[in-house]
C-alpha positions as MATLAB code, in Angstrom:
seq = 'MRDIVFKTEIALTRYLSADGKPLDTLPPWCSAAEPLTTYYRWMVLARQFDQKAIALQRTGQLGTYASSLGAEAIDVVTGHLMTPADVLVPYYRNHALQMIRGTPMHDILLYWGGDERGNSGAAMGRDLPNAVPIATQTLHAAGAAAALKYRHQPHAVVCLCGDGATSKGDFAEALNLAGVWHLPLVMIVNNNQWAISVPRHMQCAAPTLAQKALAAGIPAEQVDGNDAIALHEVIEHALVRARSGKGPSLIEALSYRLSDHTTADDASRYRAPEKLKEAWQNDPIRRLRHYLLDQGLWDDAQERACLDEAQNRVQSAVEQYLATPPEPVECMFEYLYAERPEQLSGQIDSARIRGGGSA';
ca = [
     -33.919   -5.639  -32.935;
     -30.656   -5.513  -30.859;
     -29.636   -2.509  -28.905;
     -26.281   -1.955  -27.343;
     -27.194   -1.185  -23.768;
     -23.753   -0.794  -22.221;
     -20.363   -0.169  -23.723;
     -17.073    1.161  -22.302;
     -13.154    1.361  -22.373;
     -10.365    0.865  -19.780;
      -7.622    3.729  -20.236;
      -4.231    3.039  -19.140;
      -2.145    6.245  -18.223;
       1.571    6.288  -18.517;
       3.904    9.230  -18.989;
       7.429    8.051  -18.746;
       9.107    5.106  -20.539;
      11.010    2.554  -18.524;
      14.143    4.616  -18.958;
      12.381    7.915  -17.804;
      11.930    9.541  -21.020;
       8.509   11.394  -21.574;
       6.080    9.353  -23.984;
       3.553   12.295  -24.279;
       3.428   16.011  -23.140;
       3.878   16.077  -19.566;
       1.683   17.882  -16.874;
       3.161   21.415  -16.294;
       3.803   20.757  -12.699;
       6.465   18.176  -13.754;
       8.743   20.844  -14.675;
       9.661   21.792  -11.060;
      11.494   19.783   -8.817;
       8.681   19.418   -6.289;
       6.884   17.187   -5.697;
       8.879   14.704   -7.825;
      12.230   15.030   -5.701;
      10.066   14.452   -2.559;
       8.612   11.431   -4.147;
      11.879   10.039   -5.189;
      13.417   10.450   -1.547;
      10.544    8.536   -0.134;
      10.846    5.785   -2.494;
      14.568    5.560   -1.770;
      13.834    5.454    2.034;
      11.141    2.859    1.531;
      13.471    0.569   -0.136;
      16.232    0.915    2.452;
      13.453    0.102    5.026;
      12.710   -2.910    3.057;
      16.185   -4.208    2.774;
      16.541   -3.649    6.426;
      13.471   -5.134    7.466;
      14.463   -8.592    5.439;
      17.805   -8.620    6.930;
      16.203   -8.401   10.301;
      13.826  -11.178    9.688;
      16.682  -13.420    8.206;
      18.913  -12.913   11.330;
      15.824  -13.653   13.483;
      15.132  -10.307   14.615;
      11.523   -9.902   12.978;
       9.081  -11.881   12.414;
       7.566  -12.874    8.803;
       7.655   -9.714    6.723;
       5.787   -8.767    3.455;
       8.206   -6.953    1.152;
       6.971   -3.759   -0.715;
      10.022   -4.341   -3.530;
       8.625   -2.779   -6.615;
       5.534   -1.173   -5.508;
       7.148    2.050   -3.535;
       5.779    4.551   -6.369;
       2.235    3.355   -5.541;
       2.492    3.910   -1.623;
       4.576    7.062   -1.747;
       2.396    9.020   -4.528;
      -0.820    7.984   -2.940;
       0.332    8.972    0.771;
       1.497   12.370   -0.579;
      -1.736   13.113   -2.026;
      -4.148   12.063    0.968;
      -4.928   14.723    3.406;
      -4.635   14.105    7.210;
      -8.609   13.991    7.431;
      -8.741   11.113    4.723;
      -8.885    7.608    5.791;
      -6.408    5.093    5.002;
      -7.310    1.127    4.854;
      -4.153   -0.611    3.914;
      -3.252   -3.957    3.584;
       0.177   -5.649    4.316;
       2.506   -4.091    1.847;
       1.776   -0.499    2.640;
       4.869    0.449    5.115;
       5.754    3.635    3.050;
       2.560    4.667    2.998;
       2.008    4.305    6.709;
       5.076    6.222    7.330;
       3.961    9.127    5.291;
       0.505    9.060    7.167;
       2.811    9.625   10.419;
       3.288    5.981   11.779;
       6.988    5.972   13.104;
       9.126    3.426   11.315;
      10.040    1.692   14.526;
       6.303    1.118   15.138;
       6.208   -0.817   11.476;
       9.115   -2.897   12.993;
       7.170   -3.376   16.064;
       4.146   -4.606   14.265;
       6.365   -7.050   12.013;
       8.233   -8.117   15.305;
       4.876   -9.340   16.651;
       4.070   -6.618   19.027;
       0.618   -5.253   18.767;
       1.600   -1.774   19.964;
       3.209   -1.205   16.800;
      -0.429   -1.630   15.074;
      -2.225    0.854   17.296;
      -0.033    3.961   17.877;
      -1.740    7.310   18.425;
      -0.214    8.530   15.298;
      -2.153    6.235   13.037;
      -5.081    8.601   13.911;
      -8.371    7.342   12.104;
      -6.196    5.194    9.956;
      -7.256    1.480    9.961;
      -4.439   -1.212   11.223;
      -2.775   -3.587    8.772;
      -5.194   -6.316    7.186;
      -3.550   -9.803    6.696;
      -6.637  -11.401    5.556;
      -7.271  -11.179    1.933;
      -9.653   -8.636    1.139;
     -11.551   -8.462    4.113;
     -10.249   -4.545    4.482;
     -12.091   -3.734    1.557;
     -15.482   -3.964    3.314;
     -13.999   -2.115    6.473;
     -13.306    0.606    3.486;
     -16.603    0.779    2.418;
     -18.028    1.237    6.037;
     -15.632    3.886    6.891;
     -16.689    5.430    3.557;
     -20.281    5.364    4.430;
     -19.584    6.983    7.801;
     -17.848   10.050    6.206;
     -20.832   10.385    3.866;
     -23.180   10.087    6.521;
     -21.547   12.830    8.561;
     -21.292   15.003    5.548;
     -17.571   14.863    5.795;
     -15.763   15.820    2.756;
     -13.154   13.508    2.755;
     -12.006   10.272    0.943;
     -11.405    6.770    2.020;
      -8.504    5.326    0.301;
      -8.228    1.284    0.358;
      -5.313   -0.768   -1.138;
      -5.377   -4.388   -2.075;
      -3.207   -6.732   -4.186;
      -4.495   -8.422   -7.435;
      -5.161  -11.642   -5.628;
      -7.777   -9.792   -3.362;
      -9.973   -8.978   -6.492;
     -10.891  -12.545   -6.616;
     -12.437  -12.669   -3.391;
     -16.093  -12.057   -2.620;
     -15.475   -9.242   -0.178;
     -13.837   -7.195   -2.856;
     -17.061   -7.571   -5.130;
     -19.364   -6.813   -2.174;
     -17.412   -3.626   -1.382;
     -17.617   -2.488   -4.749;
     -21.040   -3.145   -5.169;
     -22.013   -1.481   -1.907;
     -19.866    1.653   -2.733;
     -21.524    1.768   -6.216;
     -25.029    1.686   -4.924;
     -24.537    4.230   -2.151;
     -22.278    6.626   -4.311;
     -19.375    6.573   -1.408;
     -16.189    8.260   -1.357;
     -14.028    5.421   -1.731;
     -10.589    5.213   -3.799;
      -9.930    1.572   -4.381;
      -6.305    1.108   -5.439;
      -5.331   -2.490   -6.764;
      -1.456   -3.063   -6.782;
      -1.618   -5.700   -9.627;
       1.950   -6.797   -8.990;
       1.033   -9.969  -11.246;
       1.188  -12.652   -8.385;
      -1.296  -13.791   -5.618;
       1.576  -15.538   -3.935;
       2.154  -18.421   -6.354;
      -0.721  -17.845   -8.584;
       0.176  -15.652  -11.939;
      -2.343  -13.114  -12.912;
      -3.504  -15.026  -15.965;
      -4.582  -17.803  -13.745;
      -6.660  -15.690  -11.387;
      -9.090  -14.024  -14.046;
      -9.691  -14.340  -17.508;
     -10.765  -10.656  -17.978;
      -8.205   -8.638  -19.915;
      -8.008   -5.825  -16.996;
      -8.815   -6.116  -13.155;
     -10.319   -2.527  -13.398;
     -13.363   -3.613  -14.993;
     -14.356   -5.608  -12.243;
     -15.494   -2.181  -10.968;
     -18.006   -1.488  -14.087;
     -20.400   -4.006  -12.990;
     -20.784   -2.066   -9.874;
     -21.302    1.377  -11.634;
     -18.049    2.456  -10.642;
     -15.649    4.374  -12.991;
     -12.489    2.487  -13.524;
      -8.875    2.658  -15.045;
      -5.438    1.429  -15.188;
      -2.247    3.293  -14.492;
       1.475    2.363  -14.791;
       2.347    1.587  -11.082;
       5.982    2.278  -11.907;
       5.329    5.756  -13.263;
       5.182    8.258  -10.522;
       3.967   11.062  -12.742;
       0.996    8.904  -14.016;
       0.045    7.803  -10.519;
       0.011   11.507   -9.249;
      -2.600   12.356  -12.160;
      -4.783    9.401  -11.798;
      -4.847    9.147   -7.697;
      -5.287   12.945   -7.411;
      -8.345   12.950   -9.792;
      -9.821   10.040   -8.038;
      -9.343   11.534   -4.538;
     -10.912   15.057   -5.840;
     -13.939   13.134   -7.342;
     -14.331   11.331   -3.811;
     -14.154   14.378   -1.691;
     -16.586   16.324   -3.913;
     -19.307   13.890   -3.753;
     -18.803   12.333   -6.996;
     -18.573    8.884   -5.777;
     -16.173    6.082   -5.786;
     -13.337    5.019   -8.145;
     -11.045    2.143   -8.952;
      -7.507    2.119  -10.049;
      -5.330   -0.672  -11.093;
      -1.928    0.143  -10.652;
       0.114   -2.229  -12.892;
       3.399   -3.083  -11.044;
       5.656   -6.281  -10.531;
       6.269   -8.212   -7.272;
      10.245   -7.907   -7.391;
      10.379   -9.779   -4.162;
       9.156  -13.048   -2.756;
       5.401  -12.782   -1.596;
       6.770  -12.801    2.081;
       9.900  -14.042    3.810;
       8.138  -17.227    4.262;
       8.047  -17.813    0.519;
      10.633  -18.851   -2.203;
       9.320  -17.362   -5.495;
      12.111  -19.068   -7.622;
      10.086  -22.008   -7.056;
       7.409  -20.745   -9.381;
       8.687  -17.657  -11.128;
      10.978  -17.459  -14.149;
      14.238  -15.676  -13.591;
      13.938  -13.932  -16.983;
      10.611  -12.665  -16.329;
      12.148  -11.320  -12.790;
      15.114   -9.711  -14.720;
      12.820   -8.188  -17.275;
      10.680   -6.685  -14.512;
      13.802   -5.031  -13.040;
      13.905   -2.982  -16.030;
      10.807   -1.114  -15.139;
      11.942   -0.305  -11.737;
       9.893    2.889  -10.321;
      12.749    4.232   -8.731;
      15.181    3.782  -11.659;
      12.673    5.398  -13.935;
      12.161    8.230  -12.045;
      15.840    8.901  -11.188;
      16.425    8.978  -14.954;
      13.770   11.480  -15.588;
      15.011   13.691  -12.683;
      18.814   13.688  -13.883;
      17.472   14.071  -17.413;
      15.749   17.326  -16.421;
      18.240   18.720  -14.356;
      16.460   18.132  -11.169;
      18.568   15.871   -9.657;
      22.337   15.210   -9.180;
      24.860   12.550   -8.083;
      25.517   14.823   -4.682;
      21.686   14.811   -3.983;
      21.741   11.047   -4.814;
      24.400   10.426   -2.092;
      22.899   12.801    0.281;
      19.532   11.080    0.020;
      20.950    7.437    0.419;
      22.943    8.274    3.442;
      19.960    9.924    5.054;
      17.538    7.189    4.287;
      20.143    4.827    5.822;
      20.619    6.819    8.968;
      16.629    6.965    9.408;
      16.329    3.270    9.102;
      19.058    2.431   11.325;
      17.706    4.883   13.976;
      14.510    3.197   13.922;
      16.089   -0.336   13.929;
      18.128    0.559   17.016;
      14.983    2.184   18.764;
      12.954   -1.348   17.764;
      15.532   -3.542   19.141;
      15.926   -1.466   22.363;
      12.091   -1.839   23.208;
      11.524   -4.251   25.859;
       8.818   -6.786   24.842;
       5.128   -6.640   26.589;
       4.369   -9.177   29.098;
       2.814  -12.079   27.580;
      -0.483  -11.693   29.027;
      -0.989   -8.584   26.934;
      -1.899  -10.539   24.214;
      -5.328  -10.410   25.520;
      -5.595   -6.754   25.223;
      -6.149   -6.282   21.985;
      -9.079   -8.517   21.210;
     -11.905   -6.986   22.691;
     -12.847   -3.348   23.605;
     -14.706   -4.893   26.745;
     -12.764   -8.036   27.787;
     -15.285  -11.078   28.513;
     -15.336  -12.393   32.073;
     -14.233  -15.931   30.604;
     -10.868  -14.836   29.478;
     -10.078  -13.910   33.376;
      -8.619  -17.471   33.945;
      -6.415  -17.339   30.715;
      -5.015  -14.258   31.636;
      -3.871  -15.237   34.955;
      -2.568  -18.514   33.437;
      -0.606  -16.776   30.828;
       0.572  -14.285   33.591;
       1.906  -17.109   35.876;
       3.557  -18.960   32.802;
       5.119  -15.801   31.792;
       6.466  -14.674   35.241;
       4.557  -11.759   35.303;
       2.722  -10.432   38.733;
      -0.243  -12.026   39.865;
];
């Protein structure tokens, strides 16, 4: 006798073609300008910020920077669907999401310029700071979600990571805990097809990354990460589920990293140019713009005004960032411990003297 004890499917949600044409009946809310025009404006702003940040790095005015090129829709839709009481646990590409959550643009530049004041501003509220180590933030997210559940707070924790993070033990442990404890956690994997130089097919033999959640007893699905409408539907459902006590979800958002891994990388060494050209056809901004134009919800005048506003906002933030005096060198010790160990006192004094600060 042989019984089937487990069988499931992984769904992929997509509403728009690469040219912005509806592939199926759209949700009723899509017939109105909002929230899609808001999504579009923020996606344009995110891309303008990204371009400027890379230019600052190339001219020695910013440190190593991780581009969000190609992932704008994931950040923007997620940010607008979260409530202020939800908790964001980001990784190093979620610049637009942090802006939407209230972090000033110049603070984000400060952080990537090596100034920790940009990673600890009051506007962050309960949101966690950037996580550069791969997948460590997933465990922090599970802990934050456990705290919300313990306090009977009807909010969600949203954690983002890249496809490479799903290969780490931290990711599996966080999912296991979220499933067992039935935590209000929404895990969004930005599957941009590259873990630095390692392509998706060399990371994992499974046909989807979403199915990794099934072993933890967590519902999982894929969504086209270049389709703002599909993202809205899938992420909103997961957030409502988490806030209403129905447990965690995992969303694998399919995108493509249109940039180098960071400004310290050269993707042309390992990525075929024809693949990159093909990926640009799925650009999330282009896709949404085509849809809005076709539906009469957007026009050339709005496009010019949107671009001008985005450029002005970015330039203003850059000027504020460049005008911010650096902290004294000894301030590097201020962000390590809640209560500074006594043994650091000598190092602080030495740094203060070498940095020319006051004794």
